[in-house]
C-alpha positions in Angstrom: 108.7 52.3 78.1 109.3 53.7 74.6 106.9 52.6 71.8 107.9 49.6 69.7 109.5 50.3 66.3 107.8 48.9 63.2 110.5 46.2 63.1 109.9 45.2 66.7 106.1 45.1 66.1 106.5 42.9 63.0 108.6 40.4 64.9 105.9 40.3 67.6 103.1 40.0 65.0 105.0 37.1 63.4 105.4 35.4 66.8 101.7 35.7 67.6 100.6 34.4 64.1 102.8 31.3 64.6 101.8 30.6 68.2 98.0 30.3 67.7 95.4 29.2 65.1 94.2 32.8 64.6 95.0 36.1 66.1 92.5 39.0 66.6 93.3 42.7 66.1 92.8 43.2 69.8 95.4 40.6 70.7 97.9 42.3 68.3 97.1 45.7 69.9 97.5 44.4 73.5 100.9 42.8 72.8 102.4 45.7 70.9 100.6 48.7 72.6 99.9 49.9 69.0 96.7 51.4 67.6 94.3 49.5 65.4 95.4 51.6 62.3 99.0 50.9 63.0 98.5 47.1 63.2 96.5 47.1 60.0 99.3 49.1 58.3 101.9 46.6 59.6 99.9 43.6 58.4 99.4 45.3 55.0 103.2 46.0 54.8 104.0 42.4 55.7 101.6 41.1 53.0 102.5 43.5 50.2 106.2 44.1 50.8 107.4 40.9 52.6 105.0 38.5 50.8 103.6 37.1 54.1 100.6 34.8 53.4 98.4 36.5 56.0 94.7 36.0 55.5 91.5 36.9 57.5 89.8 33.7 58.7 86.0 34.3 59.0 85.3 31.2 61.0 88.1 31.7 63.5 87.5 35.5 63.5 91.2 36.3 63.3 94.3 36.6 61.1 96.4 33.5 60.4 99.2 32.4 58.1 98.0 30.5 55.0 101.4 28.9 54.3 105.0 28.9 55.4 106.7 32.3 56.1 109.9 33.6 57.7 110.7 37.2 58.4 114.0 38.3 56.9 116.7 37.5 59.5 119.4 40.0 60.5 122.7 38.3 60.0 125.6 40.6 60.9 129.2 39.9 61.8 130.8 41.6 64.8 132.8 43.9 62.5 129.7 44.8 60.6 127.9 45.7 63.8 130.8 47.8 64.9 130.8 49.6 61.5 127.1 50.3 61.8 127.5 51.7 65.4 130.3 54.0 64.1 128.1 55.1 61.2 125.3 55.8 63.7 127.6 57.9 65.8 128.8 59.9 62.7 125.2 60.5 61.6 124.4 61.7 65.2 127.2 64.3 64.9 126.1 65.8 61.6 122.3 66.0 62.0 119.9 67.7 64.5 118.5 65.3 67.1 115.1 64.7 65.4 116.5 61.5 63.8 117.4 60.0 67.2 113.9 58.6 67.6 114.3 56.6 64.4 117.9 55.6 65.1 117.4 54.5 68.7 115.7 51.1 67.8 118.5 50.3 65.5 121.1 51.1 68.2 119.2 48.9 70.7 119.0 46.0 68.2 122.7 46.3 67.4 123.6 46.1 71.1 121.3 43.1 71.5 123.1 41.4 68.6 126.5 42.1 70.2 125.4 40.4 73.4 126.2 41.2 77.0 129.9 41.8 76.2 129.0 44.8 74.0 131.0 47.9 74.9 128.3 50.1 73.4 128.2 53.8 72.6 130.1 54.8 75.7 133.2 53.0 74.5 132.8 54.3 71.0 132.5 57.8 72.3 135.7 57.4 74.2 137.7 55.7 71.4 136.3 57.4 68.2 136.1 61.1 68.3 134.4 63.2 65.6 135.3 66.8 66.2 133.4 69.6 64.5 134.8 73.0 63.9 132.7 76.2 63.8 129.4 74.2 63.5 126.3 76.2 64.2 123.4 74.4 65.9 120.1 74.0 64.0 116.6 73.9 65.6 115.5 70.2 65.2 111.9 71.5 64.7 113.0 73.7 61.8 115.1 70.9 60.3 112.1 68.5 60.5 109.7 71.0 58.8 112.2 71.7 56.0 112.9 68.0 55.5 109.2 67.2 55.4 108.6 69.9 52.7 111.7 68.8 50.8 110.7 65.1 50.6 107.0 65.9 50.3 107.6 68.5 47.5 105.9 71.2 49.5 106.6 74.9 50.3 107.8 76.5 53.5 107.2 80.0 54.9 110.4 81.1 56.7 111.5 84.1 58.7 115.2 84.4 57.8 118.0 86.4 59.4 120.5 87.6 56.8 123.8 88.0 58.7 125.4 89.9 55.7 122.7 92.6 55.8 121.8 92.2 59.5 118.1 92.0 58.5 115.1 89.7 59.0 112.8 88.9 56.2 109.6 86.8 55.7 109.6 84.7 52.5 108.0 81.5 51.0 110.5 79.0 49.5 110.3 75.8 47.6 113.1 73.5 49.0 115.2 71.8 46.4 118.2 70.3 48.3 119.7 70.1 51.8 123.5 70.5 51.8 125.8 69.6 54.6 128.9 71.8 54.0 131.8 72.4 56.4 129.9 71.1 59.4 126.8 73.3 58.7 123.5 72.8 57.0 122.2 74.9 54.1 119.0 74.8 52.1 119.0 75.3 48.3 115.6 76.7 47.5 113.6 78.7 45.0 112.6 81.9 46.8 109.2 83.0 45.7 109.7 86.5 47.3 112.9 87.1 45.2 111.9 85.0 42.3 115.2 83.1 42.1 117.4 80.4 43.6 119.0 81.1 46.9 121.0 79.2 49.6 119.8 79.6 53.2 121.8 78.7 56.3 119.5 76.5 58.3 120.7 77.9 61.6 119.6 81.4 60.5 116.0 80.3 60.0 114.2 82.0 62.9 110.8 80.4 62.2 109.4 77.9 59.7 105.9 76.6 58.9 104.8 74.2 56.1 102.6 75.7 53.3 99.8 73.6 51.7 101.0 74.3 48.2 103.1 72.2 45.8 106.7 73.3 45.5 108.1 74.7 42.3 110.6 72.1 41.0 113.9 73.4 39.6 115.8 71.0 37.2 119.0 69.5 38.5 121.0 71.1 35.7 119.8 74.6 36.7 120.6 73.9 40.4 124.1 72.7 39.4 124.6 75.7 37.1 123.5 78.4 39.5 124.4 77.0 42.9 126.7 74.0 42.4 129.4 75.1 40.0 131.4 77.8 41.9 133.5 77.5 45.0 131.7 76.4 48.2 128.2 77.2 49.2 128.4 80.9 48.0 128.1 80.4 44.3 126.3 81.7 41.2 126.3 81.5 37.4 129.3 83.8 36.8 132.1 81.3 37.4 135.7 82.2 37.2 138.9 80.2 37.9 141.2 81.1 40.8 144.9 80.2 40.2 146.7 79.8 43.5 150.4 78.9 43.9 151.5 77.3 47.2 155.0 77.0 48.6 156.8 73.6 48.3 156.3 73.2 52.1 152.5 73.8 52.0 152.2 71.8 48.8 152.6 68.6 50.9 149.2 69.2 52.4 147.3 71.2 49.7 148.1 68.8 46.9 146.1 66.2 48.7 143.1 68.4 49.5 139.8 68.5 47.7 138.6 72.1 47.3 136.2 71.5 44.4 135.1 68.6 42.2 136.4 70.5 39.1 139.8 71.6 40.5 143.1 71.0 38.7 146.5 71.0 40.2 150.1 70.7 39.1 153.6 70.8 40.7 156.3 73.2 39.6 160.0 72.4 39.1 160.8 73.9 42.5 158.2 71.8 44.3 155.5 74.5 44.5 151.9 73.5 43.8 149.5 75.5 41.6 145.8 74.9 42.2 143.1 76.0 39.8 139.6 76.1 41.4 136.3 77.5 40.0 134.5 80.1 42.0 131.8 82.8 41.6 131.3 84.8 44.8 134.8 85.4 46.2 134.1 86.1 49.9 134.6 82.5 51.2 137.5 81.9 48.9 139.3 85.0 50.1 138.9 83.8 53.7 140.4 80.4 52.8 143.3 82.0 51.0 144.1 84.3 53.9 144.4 81.4 56.3 147.5 80.2 54.4 149.2 83.6 55.0 152.6 83.8 53.2 152.4 80.2 52.0 150.2 81.1 49.0 150.1 83.7 46.2 147.1 84.5 44.0 148.2 84.4 40.4 144.8 85.3 39.0 142.4 86.6 38.1 143.5 90.2 38.9 140.4 91.1 40.8 140.8 88.2 43.2 144.5 89.1 43.7 143.4 92.6 44.5 140.7 91.5 46.9 143.2 89.3 48.8 145.8 92.1 48.8 143.2 94.6 50.2 142.1 92.1 52.9 145.8 91.5 54.0 146.4 95.3 54.1 143.3 95.8 56.2 144.3 93.0 58.6 147.8 94.5 58.8 146.5 97.9 59.6 145.2 96.6 63.0 148.9 96.1 63.9 150.2 99.4 62.3 151.4 100.7 65.6 153.7 97.7 66.0 155.2 98.1 62.5 158.4 100.0 61.7 
């Protein structure tokens, strides 16, 4: 079967300690199928973090409890368990599968707590749907390498495919943040090849390998200023404000939408809705504006209005033979 999780091992260690005068390392290993180093690590964790009074008894040549101890119990109501199962399913939808090995023991424990009447994941899958649009799959191996470097403050060497330039490049980066945006994963990183901050689409990473060198750390204020202020994931330091006016019909939807944390919106006397949203690189914003067709007008700035107008004319030219 699958290896025990740390939580399962600790419950077994606790049972063994309470069922005999002293327990040897070999007995722990036999009952958990874990290595010597793993058992010692678990015992240390229980002593240091859970305050378990575990001591080594020289005379009995084994470990024993030197006082009363209870492992923290898991008390969850049925509704709390359902909430955790739903959360588990949501997480499974937005991340590559490498987390599954860590989530599986939790899922099994929740089903045990629910008892034999538990409907389980199959019923959740049928009754709660999480639909993703235009999501691009990420290699779980690459995701894991990037995560390890991000949390361990290390560097990563990547081979990256730039779709905009249709070009592959090799570069070393210092990961700063992982961003899940519009059903896709992006890595905000300091690029040592370009000597600046860049955002990389994780699905466009063709190869990744950890580098044994400490990452360059960029202050949060600089990350927010250069990558977090403008519209969406394609942003920079030169931030402008788009002013968009939506028809009264479309206002019913757009007035409730969150486009950016710094957006401002107001209704006109005729029921139209004006949205002001910061942006830097306009490509993604132009695409969003175009999907509203005649229901929106760009009031400013002039260069954004011109870009949308040019994009609409170009789209219209594909149907030129049907016009007139």
